[in-house]
ZATI-808691 format. One record per residue (C-alpha): x, y, z; residue number from 0. Coordinates in steps of 0.1 Angstrom, whole numbers, plus 5000, padded with zeros to 4 digits. Example, Ala and Ser with C-alpha at 12.3 -4.5 7.8 and 13.67 -1.06 7.14 Angstrom:
<recs>
  east  north    up  resi
  5123   4955  5078     0
  5137   4989  5071     1
</recs>
This chain:
<recs>
  east  north    up  resi
  8395   4034  5533     0
  8400   4035  5570     1
  8398   4002  5588     2
  8396   3996  5625     3
  8395   3961  5640     4
  8383   3954  5675     5
  8388   3921  5693     6
  8389   3906  5728     7
  8352   3906  5738     8
  8334   3877  5753     9
  8312   3864  5780    10
  8324   3872  5816    11
  8309   3870  5850    12
  8303   3901  5871    13
  8335   3911  5887    14
  8356   3896  5859    15
  8380   3913  5835    16
  8386   3915  5798    17
  8411   3933  5776    18
  8399   3947  5743    19
  8423   3954  5715    20
  8420   3979  5686    21
  8443   3979  5657    22
  8443   3993  5621    23
  8461   3985  5589    24
  8453   4020  5576    25
  8459   4045  5604    26
  8487   4051  5629    27
  8470   4048  5663    28
  8497   4069  5682    29
  8492   4098  5658    30
  8455   4101  5665    31
  8432   4110  5694    32
  8415   4077  5699    33
  8384   4066  5717    34
  8366   4034  5729    35
  8329   4036  5725    36
  8301   4012  5734    37
  8265   4006  5724    38
  8242   3987  5745    39
  8209   3972  5731    40
  8183   4000  5727    41
  8208   4027  5736    42
  8229   4052  5718    43
  8266   4047  5714    44
  8286   4064  5741    45
  8322   4074  5746    46
  8338   4053  5773    47
  8375   4062  5772    48
  8399   4084  5753    49
  8436   4085  5747    50
  8451   4115  5730    51
  8481   4116  5707    52
  8500   4130  5736    53
  8489   4101  5758    54
  8464   4118  5780    55
  8435   4097  5790    56
  8399   4103  5801    57
  8370   4081  5811    58
  8332   4080  5814    59
  8324   4085  5850    60
  8308   4051  5854    61
  8340   4033  5844    62
  8365   4054  5862    63
  8387   4033  5884    64
  8377   4001  5866    65
  8387   4007  5830    66
  8421   4017  5817    67
  8430   4027  5781    68
  8465   4023  5768    69
  8484   4018  5735    70
  8514   3999  5722    71
  8529   4020  5696    72
  8551   3992  5683    73
  8520   3971  5676    74
  8499   4000  5665    75
  8473   3988  5689    76
  8451   4005  5715    77
  8438   3985  5745    78
  8409   3988  5770    79
  8415   3969  5802    80
  8382   3964  5819    81
  8381   3952  5855    82
  8353   3947  5880    83
  8329   3943  5851    84
  8292   3949  5858    85
  8261   3937  5839    86
  8256   3973  5828    87
  8289   3972  5809    88
  8273   3947  5785    89
  8275   3963  5750    90
  8292   3961  5717    91
  8325   3980  5720    92
  8340   4000  5692    93
  8372   4020  5687    94
  8376   4050  5664    95
  8395   4082  5661    96
  8377   4110  5678    97
  8374   4130  5646    98
  8360   4101  5626    99
  8336   4092  5654   100
  8323   4128  5655   101
  8316   4125  5618   102
  8299   4091  5622   103
  8322   4074  5598   104
  8346   4044  5597   105
  8330   4023  5624   106
  8343   3987  5626   107
  8324   3956  5635   108
  8330   3961  5672   109
  8335   3934  5697   110
  8307   3921  5719   111
  8311   3921  5757   112
  8285   3903  5778   113
  8287   3905  5816   114
  8264   3879  5831   115
  8263   3852  5857   116
</recs>
């Protein structure tokens, strides 16, 4: 059974920053193409950022220049550094491998991010 564990969410004011973490006891993060996803209330889940096995990154247009995805291979952890947060970034954030996400499987609990004054 694949397990993915997200953490680091919270309540932050507009313009603030958060760093989300994603780790797994069952998969090797660096050996997978990974993604950060988010789902806002009443909306479909969307792909926010990706980091490939080779380390290439890509971002949703609305977060480019504000969010940065990275990983620490020694800790088997992927991060999402979120700066200049906006209220529209409010959502539950999830991580997954791109393959599992495309199949709609192995979603974790997610971590809630609320951007509000």
